[in-house]
N, CA, C and O atoms as a GROMACS GRO file, in nm:
protein
  308
    1MET      N    1   1.458   1.981   2.072
    1MET     CA    2   1.421   2.026   1.984
    1MET      C    3   1.271   1.899   1.906
    1MET      O    4   1.233   1.798   1.965
    2LYS      N    5   1.223   1.940   1.788
    2LYS     CA    6   1.044   1.799   1.813
    2LYS      C    7   1.139   1.743   1.652
    2LYS      O    8   1.204   1.803   1.567
    3ILE      N    9   1.099   1.592   1.675
    3ILE     CA   10   1.122   1.546   1.528
    3ILE      C   11   0.967   1.456   1.508
    3ILE      O   12   0.892   1.406   1.592
    4HIS      N   13   0.959   1.463   1.324
    4HIS     CA   14   0.883   1.456   1.279
    4HIS      C   15   0.897   1.370   1.111
    4HIS      O   16   0.946   1.423   1.012
    5ARG      N   17   0.835   1.214   1.116
    5ARG     CA   18   0.776   1.144   1.071
    5ARG      C   19   0.764   1.153   0.901
    5ARG      O   20   0.645   1.150   0.870
    6VAL      N   21   0.844   1.162   0.794
    6VAL     CA   22   0.839   1.154   0.663
    6VAL      C   23   0.844   1.069   0.611
    6VAL      O   24   0.942   1.002   0.642
    7LEU      N   25   0.716   0.980   0.452
    7LEU     CA   26   0.724   0.915   0.387
    7LEU      C   27   0.782   0.964   0.292
    7LEU      O   28   0.740   1.072   0.252
    8PRO      N   29   0.874   0.916   0.237
    8PRO     CA   30   0.936   0.904   0.059
    8PRO      C   31   0.803   1.017  -0.012
    8PRO      O   32   0.723   1.074   0.064
    9LYS      N   33   0.799   1.030  -0.131
    9LYS     CA   34   0.779   1.077  -0.184
    9LYS      C   35   0.736   0.950  -0.328
    9LYS      O   36   0.630   0.965  -0.389
   10TRP      N   37   0.830   0.837  -0.362
   10TRP     CA   38   0.810   0.706  -0.416
   10TRP      C   39   0.742   0.594  -0.375
   10TRP      O   40   0.743   0.493  -0.446
   11VAL      N   41   0.661   0.601  -0.230
   11VAL     CA   42   0.596   0.566  -0.152
   11VAL      C   43   0.440   0.528  -0.100
   11VAL      O   44   0.386   0.432  -0.044
   12TYR      N   45   0.392   0.693  -0.168
   12TYR     CA   46   0.241   0.685  -0.208
   12TYR      C   47   0.173   0.653  -0.325
   12TYR      O   48   0.052   0.654  -0.346
   13PRO      N   49   0.315   0.609  -0.436
   13PRO     CA   50   0.205   0.552  -0.494
   13PRO      C   51   0.223   0.365  -0.494
   13PRO      O   52   0.144   0.282  -0.540
   14LEU      N   53   0.339   0.347  -0.434
   14LEU     CA   54   0.292   0.159  -0.384
   14LEU      C   55   0.159   0.121  -0.276
   14LEU      O   56   0.104   0.017  -0.240
   15ILE      N   57   0.140   0.289  -0.242
   15ILE     CA   58   0.063   0.252  -0.124
   15ILE      C   59  -0.180   0.204  -0.240
   15ILE      O   60  -0.277   0.130  -0.230
   16ILE      N   61  -0.120   0.337  -0.330
   16ILE     CA   62  -0.246   0.326  -0.366
   16ILE      C   63  -0.334   0.215  -0.451
   16ILE      O   64  -0.448   0.188  -0.486
   17ILE      N   65  -0.144   0.154  -0.464
   17ILE     CA   66  -0.181  -0.044  -0.590
   17ILE      C   67  -0.238  -0.073  -0.554
   17ILE      O   68  -0.332  -0.090  -0.632
   18PRO      N   69  -0.275  -0.123  -0.392
   18PRO     CA   70  -0.327  -0.175  -0.382
   18PRO      C   71  -0.561  -0.166  -0.379
   18PRO      O   72  -0.656  -0.234  -0.414
   19TYR      N   73  -0.548  -0.109  -0.350
   19TYR     CA   74  -0.668   0.017  -0.347
   19TYR      C   75  -0.700   0.022  -0.516
   19TYR      O   76  -0.792   0.092  -0.557
   20ILE      N   77  -0.638  -0.037  -0.587
   20ILE     CA   78  -0.762  -0.013  -0.753
   20ILE      C   79  -0.710  -0.182  -0.821
   20ILE      O   80  -0.736  -0.230  -0.931
   21ALA      N   81  -0.634  -0.238  -0.712
   21ALA     CA   82  -0.660  -0.337  -0.757
   21ALA      C   83  -0.753  -0.401  -0.722
   21ALA      O   84  -0.819  -0.479  -0.791
   22VAL      N   85  -0.770  -0.364  -0.576
   22VAL     CA   86  -0.920  -0.443  -0.459
   22VAL      C   87  -1.039  -0.421  -0.549
   22VAL      O   88  -1.116  -0.512  -0.579
   23PHE      N   89  -1.055  -0.254  -0.606
   23PHE     CA   90  -1.183  -0.185  -0.643
   23PHE      C   91  -1.195  -0.172  -0.746
   23PHE      O   92  -1.279  -0.084  -0.767
   24TRP      N   93  -1.131  -0.240  -0.895
   24TRP     CA   94  -1.155  -0.288  -1.016
   24TRP      C   95  -1.150  -0.386  -0.998
   24TRP      O   96  -1.061  -0.471  -0.998
   25VAL      N   97  -1.388  -0.380  -0.956
   25VAL     CA   98  -1.375  -0.540  -0.942
   25VAL      C   99  -1.417  -0.618  -1.058
   25VAL      O  100  -1.450  -0.736  -1.055
   26SER      N  101  -1.412  -0.532  -1.173
   26SER     CA  102  -1.444  -0.631  -1.278
   26SER      C  103  -1.309  -0.773  -1.352
   26SER      O  104  -1.305  -0.887  -1.397
   27SER      N  105  -1.225  -0.661  -1.318
   27SER     CA  106  -1.108  -0.799  -1.339
   27SER      C  107  -1.099  -0.865  -1.232
   27SER      O  108  -0.984  -0.896  -1.200
   28TYR      N  109  -1.221  -0.913  -1.137
   28TYR     CA  110  -1.132  -1.056  -1.104
   28TYR      C  111  -1.231  -1.146  -1.063
   28TYR      O  112  -1.217  -1.259  -1.016
   29ASN      N  113  -1.401  -1.039  -1.101
   29ASN     CA  114  -1.566  -1.070  -1.070
   29ASN      C  115  -1.570  -1.170  -1.203
   29ASN      O  116  -1.605  -1.142  -1.317
   30THR      N  117  -1.504  -1.341  -1.130
   30THR     CA  118  -1.536  -1.432  -1.260
   30THR      C  119  -1.522  -1.572  -1.082
   30THR      O  120  -1.492  -1.544  -0.966
   31ALA      N  121  -1.562  -1.726  -1.151
   31ALA     CA  122  -1.561  -1.808  -1.019
   31ALA      C  123  -1.444  -1.944  -1.034
   31ALA      O  124  -1.427  -2.043  -0.963
   32ASP      N  125  -1.353  -1.880  -1.199
   32ASP     CA  126  -1.272  -1.942  -1.231
   32ASP      C  127  -1.134  -1.917  -1.233
   32ASP      O  128  -1.134  -1.800  -1.269
   33PRO      N  129  -0.998  -1.953  -1.216
   33PRO     CA  130  -0.941  -2.103  -1.188
   33PRO      C  131  -1.008  -2.053  -1.031
   33PRO      O  132  -1.010  -1.945  -0.973
   34ALA      N  133  -1.051  -2.174  -1.002
   34ALA     CA  134  -1.052  -2.226  -0.865
   34ALA      C  135  -0.867  -2.307  -0.813
   34ALA      O  136  -0.786  -2.384  -0.863
   35LEU      N  137  -0.887  -2.206  -0.654
   35LEU     CA  138  -0.735  -2.238  -0.546
   35LEU      C  139  -0.816  -2.324  -0.472
   35LEU      O  140  -0.908  -2.280  -0.403
   36PHE      N  141  -0.783  -2.481  -0.484
   36PHE     CA  142  -0.834  -2.529  -0.417
   36PHE      C  143  -0.940  -2.600  -0.336
   36PHE      O  144  -0.961  -2.672  -0.238
   37GLY      N  145  -0.999  -2.526  -0.451
   37GLY     CA  146  -1.196  -2.514  -0.455
   37GLY      C  147  -1.216  -2.375  -0.336
   37GLY      O  148  -1.279  -2.390  -0.231
   38ILE      N  149  -1.157  -2.258  -0.372
   38ILE     CA  150  -1.197  -2.170  -0.335
   38ILE      C  151  -1.213  -2.100  -0.456
   38ILE      O  152  -1.122  -2.064  -0.531
   39PRO      N  153  -1.386  -2.074  -0.479
   39PRO     CA  154  -1.352  -1.944  -0.612
   39PRO      C  155  -1.241  -1.853  -0.674
   39PRO      O  156  -1.145  -1.927  -0.653
   40TYR      N  157  -1.193  -1.756  -0.728
   40TYR     CA  158  -1.133  -1.677  -0.791
   40TYR      C  159  -1.164  -1.546  -0.697
   40TYR      O  160  -1.096  -1.484  -0.616
   41PHE      N  161  -1.261  -1.538  -0.733
   41PHE     CA  162  -1.348  -1.412  -0.679
   41PHE      C  163  -1.248  -1.411  -0.479
   41PHE      O  164  -1.200  -1.308  -0.432
   42TYR      N  165  -1.246  -1.511  -0.428
   42TYR     CA  166  -1.189  -1.384  -0.324
   42TYR      C  167  -1.074  -1.447  -0.287
   42TYR      O  168  -1.005  -1.409  -0.193
   43TRP      N  169  -1.043  -1.573  -0.380
   43TRP     CA  170  -0.932  -1.600  -0.310
   43TRP      C  171  -0.753  -1.462  -0.344
   43TRP      O  172  -0.643  -1.418  -0.310
   44TYR      N  173  -0.864  -1.466  -0.431
   44TYR     CA  174  -0.752  -1.273  -0.566
   44TYR      C  175  -0.740  -1.163  -0.360
   44TYR      O  176  -0.642  -1.137  -0.290
   45GLN      N  177  -0.897  -1.133  -0.339
   45GLN     CA  178  -0.887  -1.082  -0.244
   45GLN      C  179  -0.803  -1.088  -0.121
   45GLN      O  180  -0.758  -0.977  -0.095
   46LEU      N  181  -0.775  -1.159  -0.055
   46LEU     CA  182  -0.745  -1.258   0.019
   46LEU      C  183  -0.580  -1.270  -0.024
   46LEU      O  184  -0.494  -1.288   0.062
   47LEU      N  185  -0.539  -1.255  -0.211
   47LEU     CA  186  -0.411  -1.175  -0.142
   47LEU      C  187  -0.352  -1.160  -0.173
   47LEU      O  188  -0.246  -1.215  -0.200
   48TRP      N  189  -0.445  -0.974  -0.194
   48TRP     CA  190  -0.421  -0.872  -0.145
   48TRP      C  191  -0.440  -0.802  -0.080
   48TRP      O  192  -0.432  -0.681  -0.102
   49VAL      N  193  -0.484  -0.881   0.068
   49VAL     CA  194  -0.502  -0.834   0.127
   49VAL      C  195  -0.360  -0.841   0.226
   49VAL      O  196  -0.307  -0.754   0.297
   50LEU      N  197  -0.322  -0.985   0.199
   50LEU     CA  198  -0.096  -0.988   0.223
   50LEU      C  199  -0.008  -0.934   0.072
   50LEU      O  200   0.114  -0.921   0.087
   51ILE      N  201  -0.041  -0.916  -0.009
   51ILE     CA  202   0.014  -0.812  -0.087
   51ILE      C  203   0.059  -0.677   0.024
   51ILE      O  204   0.167  -0.636   0.067
   52SER      N  205  -0.121  -0.626   0.047
   52SER     CA  206  -0.112  -0.523   0.157
   52SER      C  207  -0.026  -0.497   0.271
   52SER      O  208   0.069  -0.422   0.246
   53MET      N  209  -0.034  -0.527   0.355
   53MET     CA  210   0.023  -0.599   0.392
   53MET      C  211   0.180  -0.568   0.430
   53MET      O  212   0.225  -0.511   0.529
   54GLY      N  213   0.282  -0.656   0.260
   54GLY     CA  214   0.398  -0.620   0.236
   54GLY      C  215   0.438  -0.535   0.196
   54GLY      O  216   0.558  -0.525   0.171
   55ILE      N  217   0.332  -0.421   0.168
   55ILE     CA  218   0.334  -0.222   0.061
   55ILE      C  219   0.308  -0.174   0.157
   55ILE      O  220   0.362  -0.063   0.154
   56LEU      N  221   0.229  -0.195   0.296
   56LEU     CA  222   0.262  -0.110   0.376
   56LEU      C  223   0.334  -0.186   0.538
   56LEU      O  224   0.280  -0.194   0.649
   57ALA      N  225   0.411  -0.212   0.514
   57ALA     CA  226   0.616  -0.309   0.618
   57ALA      C  227   0.680  -0.229   0.540
   57ALA      O  228   0.737  -0.132   0.591
   58ILE      N  229   0.684  -0.251   0.402
   58ILE     CA  230   0.785  -0.054   0.340
   58ILE      C  231   0.741   0.017   0.344
   58ILE      O  232   0.836   0.094   0.334
   59ALA      N  233   0.649   0.086   0.352
   59ALA     CA  234   0.611   0.183   0.401
   59ALA      C  235   0.650   0.274   0.474
   59ALA      O  236   0.680   0.391   0.448
   60TYR      N  237   0.649   0.170   0.645
   60TYR     CA  238   0.635   0.198   0.807
   60TYR      C  239   0.813   0.197   0.756
   60TYR      O  240   0.874   0.304   0.757
   61PHE      N  241   0.879   0.076   0.716
   61PHE     CA  242   1.069   0.105   0.744
   61PHE      C  243   1.101   0.189   0.612
   61PHE      O  244   1.216   0.194   0.568
   62ALA      N  245   0.984   0.261   0.543
   62ALA     CA  246   1.044   0.374   0.439
   62ALA      C  247   1.047   0.554   0.588
   62ALA      O  248   1.128   0.647   0.597
   63LEU      N  249   0.926   0.524   0.663
   63LEU     CA  250   1.007   0.652   0.746
   63LEU      C  251   1.067   0.667   0.757
   63LEU      O  252   1.153   0.583   0.784
   64ARG      N  253   1.096   0.836   0.748
   64ARG     CA  254   1.280   0.900   0.787
   64ARG      C  255   1.238   1.003   0.860
   64ARG      O  256   1.139   1.075   0.846
   65GLU      N  257   1.344   1.004   0.960
   65GLU     CA  258   1.293   1.145   1.132
   65GLU      C  259   1.353   1.216   1.078
   65GLU      O  260   1.445   1.184   1.004
   66VAL      N  261   1.315   1.334   1.100
   66VAL     CA  262   1.416   1.470   1.030
   66VAL      C  263   1.335   1.560   1.186
   66VAL      O  264   1.252   1.505   1.258
   67PRO      N  265   1.370   1.657   1.201
   67PRO     CA  266   1.407   1.731   1.261
   67PRO      C  267   1.313   1.864   1.236
   67PRO      O  268   1.328   1.910   1.123
   68GLN      N  269   1.248   1.913   1.292
   68GLN     CA  270   1.101   1.988   1.318
   68GLN      C  271   1.118   2.086   1.166
   68GLN      O  272   1.042   2.068   1.071
   69ASN      N  273   1.256   2.214   1.164
   69ASN     CA  274   1.309   2.307   1.002
   69ASN      C  275   1.310   2.201   0.961
   69ASN      O  276   1.213   2.244   0.898
   70GLU      N  277   1.329   2.026   0.907
   70GLU     CA  278   1.374   2.027   0.783
   70GLU      C  279   1.298   1.951   0.691
   70GLU      O  280   1.299   1.936   0.569
   71ALA      N  281   1.200   1.885   0.836
   71ALA     CA  282   1.043   1.832   0.774
   71ALA      C  283   0.974   2.035   0.739
   71ALA      O  284   0.910   2.014   0.636
   72ASP      N  285   0.964   2.137   0.757
   72ASP     CA  286   0.870   2.246   0.700
   72ASP      C  287   0.970   2.203   0.649
   72ASP      O  288   0.941   2.084   0.636
   73ASP      N  289   1.073   2.216   0.608
   73ASP     CA  290   1.130   2.312   0.468
   73ASP      C  291   1.090   2.180   0.357
   73ASP      O  292   1.078   2.206   0.237
   74GLN      N  293   1.073   2.059   0.400
   74GLN     CA  294   0.981   1.901   0.296
   74GLN      C  295   0.860   1.956   0.199
   74GLN      O  296   0.853   1.954   0.076
   75ALA      N  297   0.769   2.003   0.296
   75ALA     CA  298   0.663   2.046   0.293
   75ALA      C  299   0.685   2.138   0.247
   75ALA      O  300   0.624   2.138   0.140
   76SER      N  301   0.739   2.228   0.258
   76SER     CA  302   0.701   2.376   0.157
   76SER      C  303   0.746   2.314  -0.009
   76SER      O  304   0.838   2.382  -0.055
   77ARG      N  305   0.713   2.233  -0.077
   77ARG     CA  306   0.835   2.213  -0.250
   77ARG      C  307   0.726   2.108  -0.232
   77ARG      O  308   0.712   2.018  -0.315
   0.00000   0.00000   0.00000
């Protein structure tokens, strides 16, 4: 029996959040406030790297293994 990995539907919006936060440059296109001398523009992006890592870990652990026939049923919905 073949096994497939399936992501629950609630995970997809979580994965999109970091893209929106980083690609919306006008929201963080400033030098202030600085954190330990690092301008906001840079530490904001670095913070999102860490947040994205956490979100992708949640997505990875949310993967479910289902048999082939159940995966086909869920894909058709």
